[in-house]
N, C-alpha and C positions, 0 to 999 in steps of 0.2 A: 221484623216484618221481611219476606222473602219475598224479591224484585226478579223478574227476568227482563234481561235489557239485553234489547237485537239490535244490536251498531255493529259496521263494518271495519269505522274509520276506528282503527286499532287504538290513537291517542285518544281521541274522544271518548270510546269506551273507556280507559283504562282511568280517564282523567274521572268522570261519572262514579264508576263501581270505585275509586278510592272514597269521594264524596257523599256516596249513599253509605257503604261502609262506615264510615265514620261516625254515622247517624246512626250506627248499631243495625242496619240493615244487612240480609245475607244477600249478595247478587250474585244471580248466574249470568255471564254473558254467550250470545249466541250471536254468530258472526255471518251467518244469513240466513234465509228466511224457512229455509226447508229443517236448519239447528232450530231456530226458534218455533216452530210449529210442532215439531215431533216434543220440544222440552213441554210447550202449553198442552199438550196430549195428552202424559203421562206425569206430570208434576201438578201441587197444589201452590199457588205465587196470590199473593196479596196487592199485585200489580204488578202489568205489562207495561215496557217501553218501547217502542217501535218507530224503527225509523223507516219511513218508506222508502228510500233507494237502496235495499237492501238486494244481494245478489242471490240468486236459485228465484224464488220468487221475493215480490216485494211485500211491504209488513202493512198495506192494504189487503192483501192476499192473506197472509196470515190474518190479517186481525177479521177478515170473511168465513175462514174457516172457525175461528175461535166461537166467533156468533152463530154460524152453524152450528156450533157443539152445542148451543144451547147455556155456554158459560159468561156467566156475569162478572169475570173478572175485572177490576179498573184498568182503562188502556189509555195511554200517553202518549199522541204519535208523535216525533220529529220530523222535521221536513224542511225543506230549503224552498221548498215551494211556499207563496206568502197571497198566492190569490184569493179572494172570496171561494170564487168555484172549487180549490182543494181544501180549503177546509171545509168548506160544505160534507165534500166528500167525505172525506172522513170520520165527521160526524155523526152523517148518514148511517155509513157501514157501521157504527155504533162506536166510534171512540168517545173518549170522558172529557177528551181535551185535546187540544192542538198546537204542541211550541214549537214556532219558527230558528232557525239554524242559521247565523250564530245566536247562542242565547247563553245569560250570565249561571254559573251553577246554583248559584243562592236562587234565582227566579224556578229552573229545575226542580230543587230542593222543596220547597216551597208549595210548587204545584203536588209535586208527590203526597206533602204529609193534608196538602185539602184533598185529594182523592182517597188515599186512606180515611183521614176524616170520616170523606162523605160516605164512603162504603160502609163503619160502621154507625151508618148512622147520628154521627155526631154534629155538632157546630160550633163547639168551640175546641180549642187545641188543649183544652184539661181534660183530664181523666179524676174524678174527685170519685172516691169509695173511702167513705167515714172519716177519720183523722188523715186520710195521704191524698194528697195530689200530686199527678204528673203531670209536668209541664213539656205535653209530646213535641213544641216548636225549640223551645231551650233545652230539650231532652235534658230537665231535672228531676228530682221527688224530693217532695216535701211531705216530714209528717208534723202536722200544728203550726204548718209554714215554716217550717227549720230545716234546714236542707239536709236530704240525707245521699252520700255518695255511695253509688254504685257504680260499676263499672258498664263497658257498652253490654255487656249480652246480659250481667242481671237486670238491667236498666229494659233489655229491649225484652226477658221473659215475663217484667211485671209490666209491662204497657202489654204483652201479648194476655197474660192472665185477667187485668183489668179491661180489656175490650170483649172478653168471655166470660163477664162473671154469671156465678148459674150455672154454665155448661163446663161440660170435664171438657180437658185437654189433657190429649194423649201427650206421652214421649214422642212419640212420632212427629206428631204438630209440631212439640216443641222446637226438637231437631231441625226439622225441614225449614220450620222460620228462622232459627240460628245459624246454621251453617251454610254454605253454598258447594256448588262442584266440586271447588278447589280446597277445601276445608278437611283437614284429619279430624281425628274426636277421638278420644277414648272411649269407653263404653260404659262409663257411668259419671259422663260428663253432666248429663241433663240434672243429677241426681248430687253431685258436688255444687252445680251453679244454683241447685234449688237451695240446696243445702245453706251457702252463703247469703243467699235470700231472705228466707225466710229470716235470717239470724239480723239480718240488718235491718228487716221491717218489721222484728219482734215487737218494737216501743208503739208502732203506730196503732198495734191490735188486726191486722190483718190478718187471715187464716186460710192459710193456702195447704188445701185438704189434700192427704194422697187416697186417692181411690184404688183398691188394690186390682191391682191384675185390669185395670181403665186408665188409669194416670192422676190428672191433679184439678182441684174443682176451688173455686172463691164462692162461695156464699152469696148470695143476693142481699143481704142484710150489710150495709154499710158499718 
């Protein structure tokens, strides 16, 4: 999934980006509120993590502008402010969750998973389709309860496709969800990853169809 992290503390931003990247998320980092606002205006994200104390304009102003554009991107607010009034202010502006600094990275990752799960109308960390089960919390894939070894990007594609069953997923959407601003990729990177994923999941019976000129589709039937 693609995440925008707006955090001006370089060490904290790097630590969060590494943790989320290890969980197969593509992470773009904005160092101030202006950059965060522009990124959210021009890109599609599955989640935004906004620090309140951003320079240029603060995280709550970025949130206000985001909701003013009628965007329903889930937002996790980070703040050193821990009063009830501050939490209520963030939630009333449209934040989906509020995490007080300092925090443990494990808790941040769990909140990220919960927000993405909620955005996809799921109550469990498991995604089940036919003989295939994806454990989004443990980042594991099973076919008939036997583990299937996937790379982090193969896992990301599998998760993306199975959260959009019955809908065409374009190559651009896959690229946007797998690669951040600083990533470089070859012109056929998505095709190569999709070929490898299909081969590894062949035994599960999962059919990822190519819809020419549009993208890829997993049928509703499991």
